[in-house]
N, C-alpha and C positions, 0 to 999 in steps of 0.2 A: 242288595245292600241298602240299608236305610240312609237317609241324609238328615243333616242338622242345619237349620237356618241360623246363620251368624250375622249379626248386625255390626257392620264396620263403621267407625267414625270417619265420615267423608263429607267435606263441605259442611253446610249447615243442616242438611237433611238426612245424612247417613246413607248407607248402601248395604243391602241384604244379599248374602250369597248362600247357596246350598252346597254343603260339603259332606263327604262320606263320614257318617257317624263313627264307624269303627276305626277309622284311620286318622281322626282329627282330635287334636288337643288344643283347647282354647285357654289362653293365659290372659287374665284380666287383673286390673288392680283389685286389691282387697276392698270389698265394698264397705265404705264407712259413710253413714249419713252426714250431711252437712249440719253444722251447729244450728239449733232451732232459731237462735237470735244472732245473726251474722254480725250486726253492729256491736252487740254486747261483747262478743269474743274479741273484737278489735279493741274496744275500750279497755278490757281486762289486760290485754297485752301491753297497752300503752301505760296503764296505771301500775301494773305489777310485772316489770320486765324480768327477763331471765337473769340479767346481770346489769348493774349500774342503776342510776336513778331514773325515775319516770321522766318522760319527755317534758312534761309541764314544769318540772323542777330544774330542767336544764335551760329552758328558754329564758331570755332576758330582754327587757324592753330596749328597743332601738336596734336590735340585731337584724342583719340581713340573712334571710333564710333561703336555702336551696333544697328542694325536694326532688329526688330522682324517682322516676317510675318507668315501667316497661313500655315499649312501643306497641304498635298494633299487631305485631306478629305473635304476641303473647296473650295468654288468657287471664292475666291478672285482673282481679275485681277492683279496678281503679276507682270506680264510681262509689265504692264503699270505703276503700282504704284512704284515699286522699281527703275526703271530708272528715274522716275520723282524726287524721293528723291535724287538719286545720282547726277542728273543734278544740283540740288540746292546746293550740296556740292562741285561741281566741281570748281577747282581753290583755294579752301580753305583747303579741307581735301584730304590727299594722300589716294588713294584706298587701299594701303597696310595697312592702319590703320582702315579699315572698315571690320566688320564681319556681315554677314547676318545670323540671327539665325532662323531656321525653328522651329516655336513654336508648337512642337509636343504634348506637355503635356505628357500624358502617352501612346500616340499612337506609332506605330513603326516609325522608321526613314524613310524618303523618299530616294529612290535610286538615283544615279547620273542621270539616264535617266529621272526619274520623276522630279528631280530638274531642269534639262535642259528644260524639257517641260513646267515647271511652269515659268521659268525666261528668257529662251533664252540663247543661247550659249555665246553671247557677255557679258552678266552680269556674268555668271558662270566662264568664262575664265578670267575675270578682277578682281573679288572680291571673297574673301574667304566666302564660304557658309557652315554652319554647322548645322546638326540636333541636337536639344536639346535632352538630354538623362536623363530622370527623375530618372533612376535607377542606374546611375553611380556616386557614392559619390565624386570621384575626380573632377568631372565637376561642382560641386555645392558648394555654400558658405552658411554656417549657419549664419543666421541673428537674431537668437533668436525668441522669441514669440511675436506675434503681433495680434491685433484684439481680438477676443474672443478665446484666447488660441490657436492660430494657430502657429505651429512650422514652421518657414519660412526658406526654403532652395531654393535658386535661382541660375540660371545659372551663372557660374563664369565670362564668357565673358560679360554678362549683368551687373553684379555688378561692374566689374572693368572698364567699359567704362566711358569716360568723357561725352559723348553725347549719350543718349538713345532715340531711335525713334521707335514708334510702327506703324505698318500699318495693316489694317484689313478691314472687312466690317461688317455692322450692320444689324441684323435681330432679331426678337424676339427669345428668348431662353427658353426652357421648364422648367428650374429651376434657371437659373442665370439672368433672366429678359430679357437681350439682349446680343448678341455677340459683338465682337469688343472691342475697347477701352482697358480697363484694363485687359481683358481676354487674351490679347496678352502677358501679363506678367505672370498672374496666372489664370488658370493653365498652360498656354502656355510654360513658361520657369521655372516652379516650380519643385521641387523635389517630389518624390512619397509621402512622409509623409505629405507634404504640401497639395497636391492634395486630398489625402484621407481624411484629416481633413476638408478641404473646402467643400467636397462633402459627409460628413458623414450623417448618417441616421437622426440625429437631425436637421441638417440644411436643407437638401432637403425635409424633411418631414414637414417643417414649411409651413403654409398656404400662406405666402408671397413669398415663393420660387417658383415662377411660371412665366408664360409668361408675358413679358412687365412690370414687377415690379422690380425696382432696389433699390430705397431708402426703407429701412425697410425690405429688403430681406436679411436674414442672410448670404446667400452665397455671394451675390454681395457686401454687406457691408464689409465682411472680405477679399474679393478680393481687394477692394480698400485699405484696411489696409496693405495687403501684398505689393502692389505697392509702398506704402509710406515707407516701411521698408528700401529701398535702396536709398531713396531720390527722389523717383518719376520718372516720365517720362518727358523728356525735350521737346518733341514734338510728337503729335499724328496725324496720317492721317487715316481717315476712309472714306469709300464710302458706298452708298446705291445703290443696284442693282435692276433691273427689272427682270422679269421671264426669259428673254433671257441672263441674267447674264452680262448685260452691265451697265455702270455707269450712274445713274440718277443724283446724287448729290455727292459732295465730301466736306469733312469738315476737317480742320486742326487747329492746335494750342494746347493750354493747354489741357491736356488729358481729364479732367472731363467735362470742358465746351464744348469742341469739341464733346465728346461722347453724352452729353445731347442733343445737337442740332441734331446729327445724329439719335438719338433714336426717336425724334419727327418726323423726316422725314420718318423713317422706319415704325413707327406706322401708319402714314397716308396711306402708301402703303399696309401694311400687315394685319391690324386688321379690320375684317369685322363682323358686327352684324348679327345674325340670330334670328328668332322669338321664337325658342324653340329647344328642343333636338330631335334627330332623332333615329329611330330604327336601322338604318344601316348607317355607315360612311365608305366611301371608301377614302383611303389616300395613299400618296406616301412619299418618302423621297427626293423629288425634283430632282430625276434623278442623273446621274453621274456628279460630283464625290461624291455627298453626300450620295448616296445609295449603296456605295461599300460593306457595311457589315451590319449585323443585329444589331450590337452594335449602330451604328449611326442611324439606322432606328427606334429606339425607339422614336426619335423626331417626326417622322411622326405619330406614334401611339399616342403619347402624345397630338399632335395637334387635332387628332380625338377625343380623350377622353374628350376634353372640351365641345363637343356638342353631344356625344352619350348618350342615356338614360342608366340607370343602367340595366344590363342584356341584352343590345343590342349587335350588332355585328360590329366589326371593320375589314375591309379588307384592308391590307397594301401591296401595290405593290412596292417591292424594289428588285433590281437585285441581290445584295449581291455577286458580283464577287469575293470578298475577304473573303467570308464565314462569320464566326461569328464575328471577324476574328480568325485565329488560334493562334495568339500571345496573351499574356495576359491571365487572368483567367476568362474572362466573361462566356465562354461556361461551364467551370468547375463549376462555382457557380450556373448558371442556372440549371444545371443537378443535383445539390447536394441535392435538396429537392423534395418531391413527388408532390408538388402543388405550385402555386403562393402564396397562403395564407401562406404556410409553409415557403416559401422564405422570405416573409415580417417578419414573426415571428423570423426567424433566424437572419435577419439583425438587428432587434430591440434588440435581446438578446446579440449579439456579433458583433457589427459593426466594431470594430477595426481589426477583423480577416478576413474580406471579401473585398479584392481588387475588383475594378470595381463594387462595390456595388451600386453606384449611378444609373447606367443604369439598373442594375438588379432590384433595388428598384422601379424605375419608371415603368419598364416593368411589374413587378409583380402587382403593383397597378392598371395599366391599365387592366391587365388580370383578376383581381378580379372584376373590374367594368364591363368588357365586354368580350365576346368571341372574340378572335383575330385570324384571318385567314390570312396567308401570301401568296403572289404570288411571287416566286423568280425563278431565272434561275440557281442558283448554289448551293442551299441547298436542301438536300433530304428530303422527307417526314419523314423519320425515325429520321434524325437529328433535325428537327423542333419539332417532337413529344417529344423528350427527353427534349426539352426546353419549353414544355407545350404549344406549338403552333401547329395550323393546317396549312395545305398547300392546295391551290387550283390551278388547272391548268387553270380554267375558271372563271375569276372574275365576269363576267355578270351572269353566272349560279348560283354562290354562292350568289350574291346579290338577285337574283330572289327567291331562296330558303329561304333566311333569311326574305325577305319581306313577303312571303307567310306565314311563320311561325308566324310572328308578327301581322298579321291581315290585313284587307282590307284598313285600314287607315294608315298603316305604310308607312314611307317615308325614302328616302336615301339622304344623303348629300355627295357630292364629293369634295374632296380637291385635284385637279389635280397636284398642286405644293407642296402638303404636308405642311411642316412647314414654307414655304414661305408665307403662308396665315394662320392666326390664327383667327378662328371664335370664337365668344363669344355670349352667350345668352343675348339678349337685355332685360333689366329689363322691367317688365310689366308697 
């Protein structure tokens, strides 16, 4: 039987595996080349928005401006997007009145070196850049309850700004529907209590809290409500990227109209039908910077879970150079119960006491559905075993063993770009 070499997105350098040609289906994003002039695409989105006036017509002299951008766990082309926004404000807004907020959500803050790598020295030396801190009460403003009983705490700089601008990129998200748009406010700039409520067991356990669904998704519905609590966003700028993380299209303007247009473009690139479920699914978390830790790599597992059969095997290749990570309570919660089923029962019984429960809940649900085997470079077998996961040093050998155990008709699906491609079972 012949083999096919498949290149998996893993860390910065990738990982090649040999898989049996006749039994392997590879599902990748629709290849679309990046725009020849990346900066021109951004300028066009700023000058000709999907809805509402151009950014330059909104800005007024003397305004305080807050710009939200993704943190270091996301592949946003910040080095292009932020200068494009600042260029639109040039001559109207004093740079001393601008703050760039790293929308960390509940993640750790980025170091100065990381921020300089994301933005470039010229921007960092000219504009004030701050990490959002969801756990620092003095940096947050209480805006009351909104949506379905969500206590809304948002970043003080964001709330007090006269002009609020989001920048991000759009791809399917495993329980919020899509990234980008309003997520650059919540959870990006929200307090811990707000994030825990948005991502509680009831919301993310809802059948509509899934890939590519926004309207009727209780997580996304309440994210939009949180955005409105402070009077909304004055201008949004989102991009859609190809697998080389270059800009294919850019969308600007009124937040929700802009985001809806970007979602449609992302769906065309990322959603791929398959004829049925597979006995084995090999996935990734799209390589660096997205596969920095196990917490983020749940997205790759979740993408695989959409097409693995019950009782099948998921092999997830994620470098995890930042560990679980060590900050936050994710590891502690994973290790707090004797099995994935017990974790789900604990979350259902006392959701308010389990920080980081949303990733834990999704991981536990995937593990109940399928055996999950990791390939990492920075987590030990023992550490993964405590989190109810296995480890393999040889992805191809593990796939071969799983196929043999499943029978002669067993097949493997490979998602080389992980959650950059969301397969779905085509209706009969």
